[in-house]
C-alpha positions in Angstrom: -0.1 0.1 0.4 2.7 2.1 0.7 4.4 1.8 -2.2 1.7 2.5 -4.2 0.4 5.5 -2.4 4.8 6.4 -3.4 4.0 5.7 -7.0 1.0 7.6 -7.3 2.8 10.7 -5.4 6.1 10.1 -8.1 4.0 9.9 -11.3 2.6 13.6 -10.0 -1.4 12.6 -9.7 -3.0 13.9 -6.9 -2.7 12.0 -3.3 -5.8 11.7 -2.2 -5.6 12.1 2.0 -8.0 12.5 5.0 -8.3 16.0 5.1 -10.0 17.9 8.3 -12.4 20.1 7.4 -15.2 22.7 9.8 -18.0 19.8 9.2 -16.5 16.6 9.3 -15.2 18.5 12.9 -18.3 19.0 13.4 -19.9 16.1 13.5 -17.0 14.4 15.1 -17.8 16.8 17.5 -21.9 15.8 18.0 -20.9 12.2 18.2 -19.1 12.5 20.8 -20.9 15.5 22.6 -23.8 12.8 21.5 -22.4 9.7 22.6 -21.5 11.4 26.0 -24.8 13.4 26.6 -26.7 9.5 26.4 -24.3 8.6 28.8 -25.7 11.0 30.9 -28.8 10.3 31.0 -28.6 7.0 31.2 -26.8 7.2 34.3 -29.2 9.9 35.6 -31.3 7.2 34.9 -30.0 4.4 36.1 -29.4 6.4 40.1 -33.1 8.7 39.7 -36.7 8.2 39.1 -39.6 10.2 38.5 -43.3 10.0 40.7 -46.4 10.7 40.2 -48.2 10.7 44.1 -51.4 9.2 44.2 -51.6 9.4 48.3 -52.8 11.9 50.0 -50.4 12.3 52.8 -48.1 14.8 51.3 -48.8 17.9 49.7 -46.6 17.4 46.4 -48.4 15.3 43.9 -44.7 13.9 41.8 -41.2 14.2 42.5 -37.3 13.3 41.3 -36.2 10.3 43.8 -32.3 10.0 44.5 -32.0 6.5 44.4 -28.4 6.7 45.4 -29.2 9.6 48.0 -29.0 8.7 51.9 -32.2 9.8 53.3 -31.6 13.3 56.2 -34.5 14.9 58.2 -36.8 17.0 56.7 -36.6 14.7 53.6 -38.4 12.7 51.8 -37.9 9.5 51.9 -39.4 6.2 49.5 -39.9 2.5 50.4 -41.0 -0.6 50.2 -43.7 -1.0 53.4 -43.7 -4.2 54.7 -45.8 -7.1 53.3 -48.2 -6.9 57.0 -52.3 -7.8 56.3 -53.0 -4.3 56.7 -51.0 -3.3 54.4 -51.2 -5.5 52.0 -56.0 -5.3 52.6 -55.4 -1.7 51.8 -53.3 -1.0 48.8 -53.1 -4.5 47.2 -50.8 -7.0 47.2 -49.2 -5.9 44.7 -44.8 -4.1 45.6 -45.3 -0.2 45.3 -43.7 2.8 47.0 -44.8 4.6 50.1 -43.4 8.1 50.3 -42.8 10.0 53.5 -41.0 12.3 55.8 -37.9 12.0 57.6 -38.5 12.0 61.3 -35.8 10.8 63.5 -32.4 9.4 62.3 -30.4 6.6 63.0 -30.3 6.9 67.0 -32.4 8.9 68.3 -35.4 8.2 70.3 -39.2 7.7 70.2 -41.8 7.3 73.0 -45.9 7.1 72.4 -47.5 9.0 75.4 -50.9 8.0 75.2 -51.7 8.7 71.9 -49.1 11.3 71.7 -45.8 10.5 69.5 -42.4 12.1 69.8 -38.5 11.9 67.8 -35.6 13.3 71.2 -39.0 14.8 72.7 -40.9 16.3 69.6 -44.4 15.5 69.3 -44.2 14.7 65.6 -47.1 12.6 65.3 -51.1 12.0 67.0 -52.2 7.5 67.0 -55.5 6.5 66.1 -56.8 3.7 67.4 -58.0 2.5 64.3 -58.6 3.5 60.3 -61.3 5.2 59.0 -63.0 1.5 58.3 -63.2 0.1 62.5 -60.4 -1.9 61.8 -57.8 -1.5 64.5 -54.4 0.1 64.3 -51.6 -1.4 66.7 -48.6 1.3 67.7 -45.5 1.3 66.5 -41.8 0.7 67.7 -40.8 2.9 70.0 -36.9 3.3 71.4 -34.0 4.1 69.8 -34.3 4.0 65.9 -31.3 1.3 64.9 -28.8 1.8 62.0 -29.8 1.7 58.6 -33.5 2.5 59.8 -35.8 5.9 60.0 -38.3 6.9 61.6 -41.0 8.5 59.3 -44.5 9.8 58.6 -47.1 13.0 57.9 -48.0 15.4 58.7 -51.7 14.2 57.9 -54.5 13.5 60.1 -55.0 10.1 58.6 -51.3 9.3 57.5 -50.3 5.2 57.5 -46.5 5.7 58.9 -44.1 4.3 61.4 -46.5 5.6 64.0 -48.8 2.3 63.3 -46.7 -1.4 63.5 -48.3 -1.7 60.4 -45.9 0.2 59.0 -42.6 0.6 61.3 -39.8 2.4 60.4 -37.9 2.1 57.2 -35.0 0.4 56.6 -32.1 1.2 54.2 -32.6 -2.8 52.3 -37.0 -1.3 51.5 -35.3 2.6 50.5 -35.6 3.1 47.1 -34.5 6.2 48.1 -34.5 10.0 48.9 -37.0 12.3 47.3 -37.5 16.1 46.1 -41.0 17.8 45.1 -41.0 19.1 41.7 -44.8 19.8 41.2 
């Protein structure tokens, strides 16, 4: 091949070479940027999600979920609730996410005084003895919140959350991610 090119060059005939022009550079740039953008979109998709909330217990109805974020106090956390009979009866057997606010962190102390629930001495919820359908509700866990677990709730009077045993703490093995309200 090299010998053929040198013979053509020696003959005085023009040698065709690949020379980058502005169109080729632009196409190459778009290819690189486009590939990077697709990689960024795939990375975002793998670490994030979009959730539409159909519950009245949270004030917002659309959330971006950050799947790799660690929950902090006051943030929205999304988790898969336990398959307690009360959960299955009201929400179905199919796995679905619950969204709540983190009120208690690992190491915090949860206490019940009658129907009131406190985290580190601060009132966070009031329990009801029965569901709106008359089913008994058992009080949720008390004491020190274990590592990797969170007391989660909502300000809604009918919130179904850590104040009740059927939900309990939201622990890391069931947490889908931390949410940011967008609408």
